[in-house]
C-alpha positions in Angstrom: -0.1 -0.1 0.0 1.1 3.5 -0.6 2.0 5.9 2.1 -1.2 7.7 1.4 -3.2 5.1 3.1 -1.3 5.8 6.6 -2.3 7.9 9.2 -0.5 11.0 10.3 2.5 9.6 12.0 4.8 11.2 14.4 8.5 11.4 13.8 10.5 8.2 14.2 11.3 7.4 17.8 13.6 4.6 19.3 12.0 1.2 19.0 10.4 0.1 22.4 11.9 -2.8 24.1 10.1 -5.9 23.0 8.4 -4.6 19.9 7.2 -7.6 18.0 9.6 -7.0 15.2 12.5 -5.7 17.3 14.5 -9.1 17.3 15.3 -10.7 14.1 15.9 -14.2 15.8 12.6 -14.2 17.3 10.7 -13.1 14.5 12.2 -15.7 12.4 11.1 -18.3 15.0 7.6 -16.7 15.1 7.2 -16.7 11.4 8.3 -20.5 11.2 5.8 -21.4 14.1 2.8 -19.5 12.6 3.6 -20.9 9.1 3.2 -24.5 10.6 0.2 -23.4 12.6 -1.3 -22.0 9.4 -0.6 -25.3 7.4 -2.1 -27.4 10.1 -4.9 -25.1 11.2 -6.7 -24.0 8.1 -6.8 -27.4 6.3 -7.7 -29.2 9.7 -10.6 -26.9 10.6 -11.9 -27.0 7.1 -11.8 -30.8 7.3 -13.9 -30.5 10.6 -16.5 -28.0 8.8 -16.8 -30.2 5.8 -17.1 -33.5 7.9 -20.2 -32.2 10.0 -21.7 -30.4 6.9 -21.3 -33.1 4.3 -21.0 -36.4 6.0 -22.7 -36.0 9.6 -26.2 -37.0 9.3 -27.3 -36.6 13.0 -26.1 -33.2 14.3 -26.6 -32.6 18.0 -26.3 -29.1 19.9 -22.7 -30.2 20.8 -22.0 -30.8 17.0 -23.3 -27.6 16.0 -21.2 -25.9 18.6 -18.3 -27.7 17.3 -19.1 -26.6 13.9 -19.0 -23.0 14.9 -16.0 -23.4 16.9 -14.2 -24.8 13.8 -15.4 -21.8 11.6 -14.0 -19.5 14.3 -10.7 -21.2 14.5 -10.4 -21.7 10.8 -11.0 -18.0 10.3 -8.5 -17.1 13.0 -5.9 -19.5 11.2 -6.4 -17.8 7.9 -5.4 -14.4 9.3 -2.1 -15.7 10.4 -0.9 -15.1 6.8 -0.7 -11.4 7.6 1.3 -12.0 10.8 3.7 -14.2 8.9 4.4 -11.5 6.4 4.7 -8.8 9.2 7.3 -11.0 11.0 9.3 -11.9 7.9 9.4 -8.4 6.6 9.7 -7.0 10.2 7.3 -4.0 9.1 3.5 -3.7 8.7 2.7 -3.2 5.0 -0.9 -3.5 4.9 -2.0 0.0 5.8 -3.7 1.3 9.0 -7.2 0.2 8.1 -6.1 -3.5 7.8 -4.1 -3.0 11.1 -7.2 -2.3 12.9 -9.4 -4.8 11.0 -7.0 -7.9 11.3 -6.7 -7.5 15.0 -10.4 -6.7 15.5 -11.2 -10.0 13.7 -8.5 -12.0 15.8 -10.2 -10.7 19.0 -13.7 -11.6 17.7 -12.6 -15.0 17.0 -10.9 -15.5 20.2 -14.1 -14.5 22.1 -16.2 -16.6 19.9 -13.9 -19.7 20.6 -14.4 -19.3 24.3 -18.1 -18.5 24.3 -18.8 -21.5 22.2 -16.8 -23.9 24.5 -18.7 -22.3 27.6 -22.1 -23.1 25.7 -20.7 -26.7 25.2 -20.2 -27.0 28.9 -23.5 -25.4 29.7 -25.2 -27.7 27.3 -23.8 -30.8 29.0 -24.8 -29.4 32.5 -28.5 -29.1 31.3 -28.3 -32.6 29.6 -27.0 -34.4 32.7 -28.3 -32.4 35.5 -31.6 -31.0 34.3 -32.7 -33.5 31.6 -36.3 -33.4 32.2 -36.8 -29.7 32.8 -34.3 -27.1 31.5 -32.8 -29.3 28.6 -36.3 -29.7 27.3 -36.3 -25.9 26.5 -33.4 -26.3 24.1 -35.3 -26.4 20.6 -34.0 -25.8 17.2 -35.0 -22.0 17.4 -33.4 -21.5 20.7 -29.9 -23.1 19.4 -30.2 -20.9 16.4 -30.7 -17.7 18.3 -28.2 -18.6 20.9 -25.4 -19.3 18.2 -26.6 -16.0 16.3 -26.4 -14.0 19.5 -23.0 -15.5 20.2 -21.6 -13.9 17.0 -23.3 -10.7 17.6 -21.9 -10.5 21.2 -18.3 -11.2 20.2 -18.4 -8.7 17.3 -19.6 -5.8 19.8 -17.3 -6.8 22.6 -14.3 -6.8 20.3 -14.5 -3.0 19.2 -11.9 -1.8 21.7 -9.3 -3.6 19.6 -10.7 -1.8 16.7 -10.4 1.7 18.4 -7.1 1.3 20.3 -4.7 0.1 17.5 -2.8 2.0 14.8 0.3 2.0 13.0 3.4 3.9 14.3 6.8 4.4 13.3 9.8 3.1 15.1 13.5 3.5 14.3 15.7 0.6 14.6 19.0 -0.6 13.0 19.0 2.7 10.8 15.6 1.8 9.4 12.2 3.2 9.8 9.7 0.2 10.7 5.9 0.4 10.7 4.5 -1.2 13.7 0.8 -2.4 14.1 0.6 -1.5 17.8 -1.9 -0.8 20.6 -2.7 3.1 20.8 -3.6 4.0 24.3 -3.4 7.7 24.9 -4.5 7.3 28.7 -3.6 4.6 31.3 -7.4 4.2 31.7 -7.6 2.9 28.1 -5.0 0.3 28.8 -6.9 -0.9 32.0 -10.0 -0.9 30.1 -9.1 -3.1 27.0 -6.9 -5.5 28.8 -9.3 -6.0 31.7 -12.2 -6.4 29.4 -10.3 -9.0 27.4 -9.3 -11.1 30.4 -12.6 -10.8 32.4 -15.0 -11.4 29.5 -12.7 -13.6 27.6 -11.2 -15.8 30.2 -12.3 -15.3 33.7 -16.1 -15.3 33.5 -16.4 -18.1 30.9 -13.9 -20.3 32.9 -15.9 -19.7 36.1 -19.1 -20.8 34.3 -17.4 -23.9 32.9 -15.8 -24.8 36.3 -19.2 -24.4 37.9 -20.9 -26.5 35.1 -18.3 -29.4 35.7 -18.6 -29.2 39.3 -22.3 -29.7 39.1 -21.7 -32.3 36.6 -19.4 -34.3 38.8 -21.6 -33.9 41.7 -24.5 -35.4 39.8 -22.2 -38.4 38.7 -21.1 -38.8 42.3 -25.0 -39.2 43.1 -25.7 -41.6 40.3 -24.0 -44.3 38.5 -23.5 -44.2 35.0 -24.1 -47.6 32.9 -22.3 -46.0 29.8 -19.2 -44.1 29.2 -19.9 -40.6 27.6 -17.3 -39.5 25.0 -18.9 -36.1 24.6 -17.9 -35.1 28.2 -14.4 -36.3 27.7 -14.1 -34.5 24.5 -15.4 -31.1 25.7 -13.1 -31.2 28.8 -10.2 -31.9 26.7 -11.1 -28.9 24.5 -11.6 -26.7 27.6 -8.1 -27.6 29.2 -6.5 -27.1 25.9 -8.0 -23.8 25.2 -7.0 -22.8 28.9 -3.4 -23.9 28.6 -2.8 -21.9 25.4 -4.7 -18.8 26.4 -3.7 -18.5 30.1 -0.1 -17.0 29.4 -1.7 -14.3 27.0 -4.2 -13.2 29.9 -1.4 -13.1 32.3 0.4 -10.6 30.3 -2.7 -8.6 29.9 -2.9 -8.4 33.6 0.8 -7.4 33.7 0.0 -4.6 31.6 -3.1 -3.5 33.5 -0.9 -3.4 36.9 1.8 -1.4 35.0 -1.0 1.1 33.9 -1.6 2.0 37.7 1.9 3.2 38.3 3.1 6.8 37.5 4.3 7.4 33.9 8.2 7.6 35.0 8.0 4.7 37.6 10.7 2.3 37.4 8.3 -0.3 38.4 6.0 0.5 35.5 8.9 0.3 33.1 10.0 -3.0 34.2 6.4 -4.4 34.1 5.6 -2.7 30.6 9.1 -4.0 29.3 8.3 -7.7 30.6 4.8 -7.6 29.1 6.0 -6.2 25.6 8.9 -8.8 25.4 6.6 -11.7 26.0 3.6 -10.6 24.0 4.8 -12.1 20.9 5.4 -15.5 22.4 2.1 -15.6 24.3 0.2 -14.5 21.1 1.7 -17.2 19.2 0.6 -19.7 21.8 -2.9 -18.3 21.7 -2.9 -18.9 17.9 -1.7 -22.5 18.2 -4.9 -23.1 20.3 -7.0 -22.8 17.1 -5.1 -25.5 15.4 -5.1 -27.9 18.2 -8.8 -28.9 18.1 -8.3 -30.8 14.7 -5.4 -32.8 16.2 -7.6 -33.6 19.3 -10.5 -34.8 17.5 -8.3 -36.9 15.2 -7.0 -38.7 18.5 -10.5 -38.9 19.7 -11.7 -40.5 16.6 -8.6 -42.7 15.8 -10.7 -45.9 16.3 -12.9 -44.9 13.4 -10.0 -44.2 10.9 -9.4 -47.9 9.8 -12.9 -48.7 9.1 -14.3 -45.3 7.8 -11.3 -43.5 6.2 -11.9 -39.7 5.6 -15.4 -40.1 7.2 -13.8 -41.0 10.5 -14.4 -37.5 11.9 -18.1 -37.7 10.8 -18.6 -41.0 12.7 -16.8 -39.3 15.8 -19.5 -36.6 15.7 -22.3 -38.8 15.3 -21.1 -41.1 18.1 -21.3 -37.8 20.3 -24.7 -37.3 19.2 -25.5 -41.0 20.1 -23.8 -40.6 23.6 -27.1 -39.3 24.7 -28.8 -40.6 21.8 -32.4 -41.9 21.1 -31.8 -44.7 23.5 -32.3 -43.5 27.2 -29.4 -43.8 29.6 -30.0 -45.2 32.9 -28.8 -43.7 36.3 -29.2 -45.7 39.5 -29.5 -43.0 42.3 -28.3 -43.2 45.9 -31.0 -42.6 48.5 -30.8 -39.8 50.8 -29.8 -41.9 53.8 -26.7 -43.2 52.1 -27.9 -46.8 51.9 -27.5 -49.2 49.0 -28.5 -48.2 45.5 -32.1 -49.0 44.8 -33.3 -49.7 41.3 -36.5 -47.8 42.3 -35.0 -44.5 42.2 -33.8 -44.2 38.5 -33.7 -40.9 36.2 -33.3 -41.1 32.5 -31.2 -38.9 30.4 -33.0 -37.9 27.2 -31.6 -37.7 23.8 -29.6 -34.9 22.9 -31.5 -32.5 20.8 -31.3 -32.9 17.1 -31.1 -29.5 15.5 
């Protein structure tokens, strides 16, 4: 793009410590990792989408949420091409508008991923703990509105990343580099953006997820399954994987929030800011890797189907998830309130996972 597309820029200044393109060695490593993530994540998530849309005949609520999760992850993986070019060239060449849009879309898909994973956990909670009451309310119309509402919500809550980002000029190694960087004119802006990201994109969702699984485990202790549910294991694995990859990113967010509370010329603020900036590229790369991890996870979960079903193995996996709480009822044998032996008279039945 020509310089005409760039916003008014200040005079070149010494490059801040920890800029994403300040270290040639780390930018090369980052570009290599993101290239591998791109090559694995884009076809992997497209394969999930194809398996569900073209080969899966029975689509449960969980399967549809996995479909939307794959769409979010696949789109995020497609955006890595911008960051690969950015790291290789060590300057942002796509203009100020794309600087804002690309990071906005990254944040939107980050929020979408965690919200969809949260909805999976809540769906399992309703299916196991409230099968005869709340779970019956999950109709085709409710699911559609829930998914549409999710996408609207994530597009709205990601607006700060659109507002607080722009190109700046940095001077390093006798060259002027264009850096697509956060643009916070006030400390309050730093605290607002990164606190919102971490609270809405990590703390609240994980609190809901943990609460859901505590209630599920409590229910399982009061009852005795006569079947092994693959869906619970798969969703729990997705939750753990997402948390491991995204936790470092949100720790860095909180470091920047803490730094913003100190006076501008404080040595503590400078140290915290330098720490956050120097680790931001690494933690962001880890966050990107989470979106290519799910296809690998599904492949391991569905490995028993590969020999028999070939490329249709993932469709069989998702159909198996649907049938985990399928048309046949699953019997629980409940303990009585006095802690005596289990009795067959106190039984409940888990209804089928809603087909949508």
